[in-house]
TORPA-4810 file (N, C-alpha, C, O; in nm, 3 decimals):
<nodes>
NODE_1_-1.826_-23.543_-6.675_-1.927_-23.654_-6.694_-2.050_-23.586_-6.673_-2.133_-23.583_-6.763_M
NODE_2_-2.075_-23.523_-6.547_-2.204_-23.480_-6.519_-2.259_-23.366_-6.616_-2.379_-23.359_-6.641_E
NODE_3_-2.168_-23.281_-6.668_-2.206_-23.179_-6.760_-2.231_-23.249_-6.897_-2.322_-23.207_-6.969_C
NODE_4_-2.163_-23.342_-6.932_-2.202_-23.411_-7.067_-2.337_-23.481_-7.068_-2.411_-23.484_-7.166_A
NODE_5_-2.364_-23.539_-6.946_-2.493_-23.622_-6.917_-2.605_-23.510_-6.920_-2.710_-23.531_-6.982_T
NODE_6_-2.585_-23.397_-6.856_-2.698_-23.297_-6.857_-2.712_-23.245_-6.999_-2.820_-23.235_-7.057_A
NODE_7_-2.597_-23.212_-7.048_-2.611_-23.164_-7.196_-2.693_-23.258_-7.284_-2.783_-23.213_-7.356_L
NODE_8_-2.664_-23.383_-7.279_-2.735_-23.482_-7.357_-2.876_-23.483_-7.335_-2.951_-23.501_-7.431_C
NODE_9_-2.925_-23.464_-7.209_-3.058_-23.454_-7.170_-3.129_-23.328_-7.238_-3.244_-23.334_-7.280_G
NODE_10_-3.053_-23.219_-7.244_-3.097_-23.101_-7.315_-3.122_-23.124_-7.456_-3.231_-23.097_-7.508_E
NODE_11_-3.021_-23.175_-7.521_-3.023_-23.201_-7.658_-3.135_-23.307_-7.692_-3.204_-23.295_-7.793_V
NODE_12_-3.147_-23.405_-7.609_-3.252_-23.497_-7.631_-3.393_-23.438_-7.648_-3.474_-23.484_-7.728_Y
NODE_13_-3.415_-23.339_-7.573_-3.554_-23.279_-7.578_-3.573_-23.203_-7.717_-3.686_-23.183_-7.762_S
NODE_14_-3.465_-23.165_-7.779_-3.484_-23.102_-7.911_-3.506_-23.232_-8.012_-3.586_-23.221_-8.104_R
NODE_15_-3.440_-23.340_-7.994_-3.482_-23.452_-8.079_-3.621_-23.513_-8.059_-3.679_-23.576_-8.147_F
NODE_16_-3.668_-23.492_-7.947_-3.796_-23.557_-7.904_-3.906_-23.478_-7.953_-4.015_-23.534_-7.944_K
NODE_17_-3.906_-23.360_-8.003_-4.007_-23.278_-8.043_-4.085_-23.349_-8.161_-4.025_-23.408_-8.251_K
NODE_18_-4.223_-23.340_-8.156_-4.302_-23.408_-8.244_-4.305_-23.335_-8.388_-4.299_-23.213_-8.402_P
NODE_19_-4.316_-23.424_-8.488_-4.324_-23.365_-8.624_-4.454_-23.318_-8.647_-4.545_-23.358_-8.575_A
NODE_20_-4.476_-23.234_-8.745_-4.594_-23.174_-8.782_-4.687_-23.272_-8.842_-4.807_-23.276_-8.817_D
NODE_21_-4.619_-23.358_-8.928_-4.691_-23.460_-9.007_-4.740_-23.572_-8.923_-4.697_-23.584_-8.809_E
NODE_22_-4.834_-23.663_-8.976_-4.891_-23.768_-8.891_-4.816_-23.900_-8.911_-4.826_-23.986_-8.823_K
NODE_23_-4.739_-23.925_-9.025_-4.678_-24.057_-9.020_-4.529_-24.050_-8.960_-4.463_-23.947_-8.946_N
NODE_24_-4.491_-24.178_-8.928_-4.357_-24.174_-8.854_-4.235_-24.153_-8.933_-4.125_-24.134_-8.880_E
NODE_25_-4.254_-24.157_-9.074_-4.134_-24.119_-9.160_-4.106_-23.970_-9.127_-3.991_-23.929_-9.113_F
NODE_26_-4.210_-23.896_-9.117_-4.183_-23.745_-9.088_-4.122_-23.731_-8.946_-4.035_-23.645_-8.927_E
NODE_27_-4.159_-23.805_-8.856_-4.105_-23.814_-8.717_-3.940_-23.850_-8.735_-3.853_-23.794_-8.668_Q
NODE_28_-3.918_-23.938_-8.821_-3.774_-23.983_-8.837_-3.701_-23.864_-8.915_-3.583_-23.837_-8.889_L
NODE_29_-3.771_-23.798_-9.006_-3.709_-23.687_-9.083_-3.676_-23.584_-8.983_-3.564_-23.532_-8.986_R
NODE_30_-3.769_-23.549_-8.892_-3.747_-23.448_-8.783_-3.625_-23.488_-8.695_-3.538_-23.406_-8.663_Q
NODE_31_-3.624_-23.626_-8.657_-3.505_-23.668_-8.579_-3.381_-23.641_-8.642_-3.294_-23.585_-8.577_F
NODE_32_-3.359_-23.676_-8.768_-3.232_-23.652_-8.843_-3.211_-23.509_-8.868_-3.096_-23.464_-8.868_Y
NODE_33_-3.315_-23.435_-8.888_-3.287_-23.292_-8.926_-3.243_-23.223_-8.801_-3.177_-23.121_-8.815_N
NODE_34_-3.271_-23.268_-8.676_-3.229_-23.212_-8.564_-3.075_-23.196_-8.551_-3.025_-23.103_-8.488_T
NODE_35_-3.005_-23.290_-8.612_-2.859_-23.277_-8.625_-2.821_-23.148_-8.700_-2.725_-23.081_-8.661_F
NODE_36_-2.890_-23.113_-8.799_-2.861_-22.998_-8.882_-2.904_-22.879_-8.799_-2.832_-22.779_-8.797_L
NODE_37_-3.019_-22.881_-8.728_-3.067_-22.775_-8.652_-2.963_-22.724_-8.560_-2.926_-22.607_-8.557_E
NODE_38_-2.913_-22.833_-8.474_-2.808_-22.810_-8.377_-2.679_-22.749_-8.433_-2.616_-22.660_-8.376_I
NODE_39_-2.645_-22.806_-8.555_-2.526_-22.756_-8.619_-2.531_-22.618_-8.653_-2.433_-22.546_-8.637_F
NODE_40_-2.654_-22.568_-8.707_-2.671_-22.439_-8.745_-2.694_-22.344_-8.617_-2.648_-22.230_-8.614_E
NODE_41_-2.762_-22.396_-8.521_-2.800_-22.298_-8.403_-2.687_-22.305_-8.290_-2.664_-22.207_-8.219_D
NODE_42_-2.623_-22.415_-8.278_-2.538_-22.433_-8.162_-2.423_-22.523_-8.195_-2.412_-22.626_-8.128_N
NODE_43_-2.333_-22.500_-8.292_-2.219_-22.571_-8.321_-2.117_-22.608_-8.202_-2.037_-22.701_-8.203_P
NODE_44_-2.135_-22.522_-8.106_-2.049_-22.549_-7.983_-2.077_-22.678_-7.923_-1.989_-22.742_-7.866_Q
NODE_45_-2.204_-22.720_-7.934_-2.233_-22.853_-7.882_-2.143_-22.964_-7.949_-2.085_-23.046_-7.878_F
NODE_46_-2.134_-22.965_-8.078_-2.044_-23.056_-8.150_-1.898_-23.041_-8.109_-1.822_-23.137_-8.101_Y
NODE_47_-1.862_-22.911_-8.083_-1.723_-22.894_-8.044_-1.702_-22.954_-7.902_-1.599_-23.014_-7.871_A
NODE_48_-1.803_-22.932_-7.821_-1.791_-22.996_-7.680_-1.780_-23.148_-7.691_-1.697_-23.210_-7.624_F
NODE_49_-1.864_-23.205_-7.775_-1.877_-23.359_-7.793_-1.746_-23.399_-7.853_-1.695_-23.501_-7.806_I
NODE_50_-1.690_-23.344_-7.938_-1.563_-23.374_-7.998_-1.448_-23.385_-7.899_-1.374_-23.483_-7.897_Y
NODE_51_-1.436_-23.276_-7.814_-1.340_-23.277_-7.713_-1.361_-23.377_-7.599_-1.268_-23.435_-7.543_R
NODE_52_-1.497_-23.393_-7.568_-1.529_-23.479_-7.462_-1.510_-23.628_-7.496_-1.487_-23.711_-7.408_F
NODE_53_-1.521_-23.661_-7.627_-1.500_-23.795_-7.674_-1.345_-23.827_-7.660_-1.304_-23.939_-7.627_D
NODE_54_-1.267_-23.726_-7.685_-1.120_-23.739_-7.680_-1.083_-23.752_-7.532_-0.987_-23.821_-7.500_L
NODE_55_-1.155_-23.689_-7.443_-1.119_-23.702_-7.292_-1.158_-23.836_-7.242_-1.082_-23.890_-7.161_M
NODE_56_-1.259_-23.895_-7.278_-1.317_-24.025_-7.220_-1.270_-24.153_-7.288_-1.310_-24.264_-7.251_I
NODE_57_-1.186_-24.135_-7.389_-1.148_-24.258_-7.473_-1.083_-24.366_-7.382_-1.107_-24.486_-7.399_V
NODE_58_-1.003_-24.322_-7.289_-0.934_-24.418_-7.201_-1.013_-24.454_-7.070_-0.964_-24.535_-6.991_D
NODE_59_-1.125_-24.400_-7.049_-1.200_-24.428_-6.928_-1.257_-24.567_-6.922_-1.297_-24.614_-7.028_L
NODE_60_-1.268_-24.636_-6.817_-1.342_-24.769_-6.821_-1.481_-24.744_-6.836_-1.534_-24.642_-6.793_P
NODE_61_-1.553_-24.848_-6.906_-1.690_-24.829_-6.924_-1.764_-24.816_-6.803_-1.872_-24.756_-6.807_E
NODE_62_-1.722_-24.864_-6.696_-1.790_-24.857_-6.555_-1.820_-24.723_-6.527_-1.923_-24.698_-6.465_S
NODE_63_-1.729_-24.616_-6.571_-1.742_-24.475_-6.545_-1.839_-24.401_-6.640_-1.875_-24.286_-6.614_E
NODE_64_-1.880_-24.465_-6.745_-1.963_-24.400_-6.839_-2.116_-24.419_-6.829_-2.197_-24.371_-6.908_L
NODE_65_-2.147_-24.496_-6.719_-2.299_-24.529_-6.700_-2.402_-24.432_-6.729_-2.479_-24.454_-6.822_G
NODE_66_-2.411_-24.326_-6.659_-2.519_-24.228_-6.680_-2.522_-24.157_-6.811_-2.625_-24.128_-6.872_S
NODE_67_-2.390_-24.130_-6.852_-2.372_-24.072_-6.982_-2.420_-24.170_-7.098_-2.482_-24.126_-7.195_Y
NODE_68_-2.392_-24.295_-7.082_-2.425_-24.391_-7.184_-2.587_-24.411_-7.175_-2.653_-24.425_-7.277_E
NODE_69_-2.638_-24.410_-7.062_-2.783_-24.421_-7.051_-2.858_-24.299_-7.130_-2.961_-24.321_-7.194_S
NODE_70_-2.803_-24.177_-7.121_-2.859_-24.074_-7.188_-2.850_-24.085_-7.332_-2.944_-24.051_-7.404_E
NODE_71_-2.732_-24.135_-7.381_-2.708_-24.161_-7.525_-2.816_-24.276_-7.573_-2.874_-24.267_-7.681_I
NODE_72_-2.834_-24.368_-7.496_-2.932_-24.479_-7.531_-3.064_-24.419_-7.562_-3.131_-24.473_-7.650_D
NODE_73_-3.111_-24.314_-7.501_-3.243_-24.258_-7.517_-3.268_-24.217_-7.662_-3.381_-24.220_-7.711_N
NODE_74_-3.152_-24.175_-7.732_-3.171_-24.141_-7.868_-3.203_-24.270_-7.955_-3.283_-24.265_-8.049_F
NODE_75_-3.142_-24.376_-7.922_-3.169_-24.498_-7.993_-3.308_-24.536_-7.967_-3.376_-24.573_-8.063_R
NODE_76_-3.356_-24.532_-7.855_-3.496_-24.568_-7.831_-3.607_-24.482_-7.893_-3.718_-24.527_-7.924_Y
NODE_77_-3.569_-24.352_-7.910_-3.656_-24.258_-7.980_-3.661_-24.302_-8.134_-3.767_-24.300_-8.197_L
NODE_78_-3.546_-24.339_-8.184_-3.546_-24.382_-8.318_-3.624_-24.510_-8.336_-3.706_-24.524_-8.427_F
NODE_79_-3.598_-24.601_-8.251_-3.663_-24.734_-8.252_-3.817_-24.716_-8.257_-3.886_-24.771_-8.343_H
NODE_80_-3.866_-24.638_-8.161_-4.011_-24.613_-8.159_-4.065_-24.567_-8.284_-4.162_-24.625_-8.331_D
NODE_81_-4.009_-24.461_-8.347_-4.050_-24.406_-8.465_-4.031_-24.507_-8.583_-4.121_-24.517_-8.667_A
NODE_82_-3.929_-24.573_-8.592_-3.908_-24.675_-8.696_-4.005_-24.782_-8.692_-4.064_-24.817_-8.794_Y
NODE_83_-4.028_-24.845_-8.561_-4.140_-24.947_-8.556_-4.266_-24.913_-8.592_-4.332_-24.990_-8.661_T
NODE_84_-4.316_-24.792_-8.550_-4.441_-24.738_-8.591_-4.445_-24.716_-8.738_-4.542_-24.752_-8.804_I
NODE_85_-4.334_-24.654_-8.793_-4.336_-24.630_-8.941_-4.334_-24.760_-9.025_-4.377_-24.760_-9.141_G
NODE_86_-4.288_-24.861_-8.971_-4.307_-24.987_-9.044_-4.462_-25.029_-9.051_-4.518_-25.072_-9.152_L
NODE_87_-4.518_-25.011_-8.934_-4.673_-25.045_-8.933_-4.755_-24.945_-9.013_-4.854_-24.983_-9.075_R
NODE_88_-4.717_-24.824_-9.014_-4.799_-24.723_-9.088_-4.766_-24.722_-9.241_-4.835_-24.660_-9.323_D
NODE_89_-4.665_-24.790_-9.271_-4.617_-24.807_-9.410_-4.534_-24.687_-9.471_-4.511_-24.683_-9.592_G
NODE_90_-4.491_-24.588_-9.384_-4.423_-24.488_-9.417_-4.275_-24.503_-9.425_-4.205_-24.422_-9.484_S
NODE_91_-4.228_-24.613_-9.362_-4.087_-24.640_-9.363_-4.053_-24.776_-9.421_-4.125_-24.873_-9.394_V
NODE_92_-3.944_-24.789_-9.503_-3.918_-24.931_-9.539_-3.826_-25.006_-9.447_-3.754_-24.944_-9.368_Q
NODE_93_-3.827_-25.133_-9.453_-3.745_-25.220_-9.368_-3.603_-25.205_-9.391_-3.562_-25.215_-9.506_E
NODE_94_-3.516_-25.179_-9.286_-3.367_-25.183_-9.289_-3.329_-25.262_-9.172_-3.410_-25.295_-9.086_V
NODE_95_-3.193_-25.296_-9.169_-3.143_-25.373_-9.048_-3.120_-25.259_-8.943_-3.018_-25.189_-8.938_D
NODE_96_-3.227_-25.251_-8.858_-3.232_-25.125_-8.769_-3.104_-25.087_-8.694_-3.054_-24.976_-8.713_E
NODE_97_-3.050_-25.177_-8.608_-2.940_-25.126_-8.536_-2.819_-25.089_-8.612_-2.758_-24.986_-8.580_L
NODE_98_-2.779_-25.163_-8.709_-2.668_-25.109_-8.801_-2.702_-24.976_-8.866_-2.621_-24.883_-8.878_P
NODE_99_-2.825_-24.975_-8.908_-2.872_-24.849_-8.987_-2.862_-24.722_-8.880_-2.809_-24.614_-8.906_F
NODE_100_-2.921_-24.754_-8.762_-2.915_-24.638_-8.665_-2.778_-24.599_-8.637_-2.741_-24.484_-8.660_Y
NODE_101_-2.697_-24.692_-8.587_-2.567_-24.660_-8.550_-2.480_-24.598_-8.657_-2.405_-24.505_-8.629_Y
NODE_102_-2.490_-24.646_-8.776_-2.406_-24.598_-8.882_-2.458_-24.464_-8.925_-2.370_-24.384_-8.959_S
NODE_103_-2.573_-24.426_-8.929_-2.630_-24.312_-8.981_-2.614_-24.201_-8.880_-2.585_-24.087_-8.915_T
NODE_104_-2.634_-24.237_-8.750_-2.620_-24.129_-8.639_-2.466_-24.105_-8.623_-2.425_-23.990_-8.613_T
NODE_105_-2.381_-24.213_-8.619_-2.246_-24.192_-8.613_-2.191_-24.106_-8.722_-2.110_-24.018_-8.695_H
NODE_106_-2.233_-24.129_-8.847_-2.183_-24.055_-8.973_-2.220_-23.911_-8.946_-2.133_-23.824_-8.957_A
NODE_107_-2.346_-23.880_-8.910_-2.393_-23.738_-8.888_-2.317_-23.677_-8.778_-2.264_-23.567_-8.793_L
NODE_108_-2.310_-23.742_-8.673_-2.251_-23.681_-8.547_-2.097_-23.658_-8.582_-2.045_-23.551_-8.548_L
NODE_109_-2.027_-23.749_-8.645_-1.890_-23.724_-8.680_-1.866_-23.626_-8.794_-1.762_-23.560_-8.797_N
NODE_110_-1.962_-23.616_-8.889_-1.952_-23.504_-8.974_-1.969_-23.373_-8.915_-1.898_-23.277_-8.944_L
NODE_111_-2.072_-23.368_-8.823_-2.080_-23.226_-8.760_-1.961_-23.195_-8.677_-1.912_-23.082_-8.676_C
NODE_112_-1.910_-23.301_-8.602_-1.792_-23.265_-8.524_-1.671_-23.223_-8.604_-1.592_-23.139_-8.562_K
NODE_113_-1.658_-23.285_-8.727_-1.549_-23.262_-8.816_-1.566_-23.115_-8.865_-1.474_-23.033_-8.858_K
NODE_114_-1.677_-23.090_-8.911_-1.708_-22.954_-8.983_-1.696_-22.846_-8.870_-1.654_-22.734_-8.901_L
NODE_115_-1.727_-22.872_-8.749_-1.715_-22.774_-8.651_-1.571_-22.758_-8.599_-1.526_-22.645_-8.582_T
NODE_116_-1.503_-22.862_-8.575_-1.361_-22.851_-8.510_-1.255_-22.864_-8.614_-1.143_-22.825_-8.584_C
NODE_117_-1.275_-22.913_-8.731_-1.174_-22.928_-8.830_-1.218_-22.886_-8.968_-1.179_-22.942_-9.070_Q
NODE_118_-1.303_-22.784_-8.966_-1.381_-22.761_-9.091_-1.297_-22.719_-9.212_-1.344_-22.740_-9.324_G
NODE_119_-1.195_-22.670_-9.201_-1.109_-22.615_-9.316_-0.974_-22.655_-9.315_-0.887_-22.568_-9.313_E
NODE_120_-0.944_-22.778_-9.317_-0.811_-22.843_-9.314_-0.745_-22.816_-9.446_-0.631_-22.768_-9.449_L
NODE_121_-0.807_-22.843_-9.551_-0.752_-22.830_-9.696_-0.848_-22.743_-9.771_-0.961_-22.729_-9.724_I
NODE_122_-0.811_-22.676_-9.893_-0.886_-22.599_-9.970_-1.020_-22.659_-10.015_-1.118_-22.586_-10.026_S
NODE_123_-1.026_-22.785_-10.039_-1.155_-22.850_-10.083_-1.264_-22.836_-9.973_-1.382_-22.848_-10.002_Q
NODE_124_-1.224_-22.811_-9.845_-1.322_-22.801_-9.728_-1.391_-22.661_-9.738_-1.486_-22.633_-9.664_D
NODE_125_-1.340_-22.571_-9.835_-1.412_-22.445_-9.851_-1.495_-22.445_-9.967_-1.549_-22.338_-9.996_R
NODE_126_-1.516_-22.554_-10.044_-1.580_-22.552_-10.166_-1.747_-22.555_-10.159_-1.817_-22.524_-10.256_T
NODE_127_-1.794_-22.593_-10.044_-1.930_-22.620_-10.022_-1.968_-22.571_-9.884_-1.890_-22.583_-9.790_I
NODE_128_-2.082_-22.517_-9.871_-2.141_-22.479_-9.738_-2.151_-22.596_-9.646_-2.207_-22.700_-9.680_D
NODE_129_-2.098_-22.579_-9.531_-2.095_-22.697_-9.439_-2.235_-22.745_-9.392_-2.251_-22.862_-9.359_K
NODE_130_-2.339_-22.653_-9.388_-2.473_-22.706_-9.356_-2.523_-22.784_-9.476_-2.601_-22.878_-9.460_A
NODE_131_-2.478_-22.746_-9.598_-2.533_-22.828_-9.712_-2.475_-22.964_-9.708_-2.543_-23.059_-9.750_D
NODE_132_-2.355_-22.982_-9.661_-2.295_-23.116_-9.655_-2.369_-23.200_-9.544_-2.384_-23.321_-9.565_E
NODE_133_-2.412_-23.147_-9.433_-2.492_-23.212_-9.339_-2.624_-23.245_-9.398_-2.665_-23.360_-9.389_V
NODE_134_-2.696_-23.149_-9.460_-2.823_-23.166_-9.524_-2.821_-23.270_-9.627_-2.921_-23.340_-9.641_R
NODE_135_-2.719_-23.288_-9.700_-2.703_-23.388_-9.805_-2.692_-23.518_-9.751_-2.743_-23.612_-9.813_T
NODE_136_-2.625_-23.540_-9.634_-2.609_-23.670_-9.571_-2.753_-23.711_-9.520_-2.794_-23.826_-9.527_L
NODE_137_-2.821_-23.612_-9.470_-2.952_-23.641_-9.403_-3.045_-23.689_-9.520_-3.124_-23.780_-9.496_I
NODE_138_-3.039_-23.633_-9.642_-3.118_-23.671_-9.750_-3.085_-23.801_-9.794_-3.178_-23.874_-9.828_E
NODE_139_-2.959_-23.844_-9.800_-2.924_-23.982_-9.831_-2.982_-24.078_-9.735_-3.034_-24.182_-9.775_I
NODE_140_-2.974_-24.046_-9.603_-3.030_-24.141_-9.505_-3.186_-24.151_-9.516_-3.241_-24.260_-9.500_V
NODE_141_-3.249_-24.049_-9.541_-3.394_-24.036_-9.549_-3.444_-24.113_-9.671_-3.551_-24.174_-9.669_L
NODE_142_-3.362_-24.106_-9.780_-3.392_-24.172_-9.919_-3.411_-24.325_-9.892_-3.504_-24.394_-9.934_Y
NODE_143_-3.309_-24.367_-9.815_-3.299_-24.517_-9.779_-3.416_-24.555_-9.690_-3.464_-24.668_-9.701_R
NODE_144_-3.465_-24.466_-9.603_-3.565_-24.508_-9.504_-3.712_-24.487_-9.564_-3.800_-24.563_-9.525_L
NODE_145_-3.738_-24.401_-9.646_-3.868_-24.371_-9.693_-3.939_-24.484_-9.772_-3.887_-24.530_-9.874_Q
NODE_146_-4.042_-24.524_-9.731_-4.115_-24.636_-9.807_-4.180_-24.573_-9.946_-4.243_-24.645_-10.022_A
</nodes>
């Protein structure tokens, strides 16, 4: 649990880096593209999370406190950029929490699947794995951009 919590803190610093552009849509683009950067640079992270999730599935919530707090930091980062993006007009309105959870869960689970179960059937070899992640990010960003 301590290792996963520390690892989340390290990964969070990658998500937190500022975008080069001034509007918050670009900050959200950077946020989502970090999933791809980690997938390309350090796929072992997704393998670790895949195995860690299987390990903690039966633990009581009371034992997940510090880990869950680290995970919440990602949601707060998204929330801040999304809220400012609404104000600066770079982001269009979505139902924030369902959008955040479904998009980040979809990306996280795609990265975990491609890392740990990437080639189960022949169809899994028809496209570059990073392109799959990139395509999902483009779909997410298309919905967000004003």
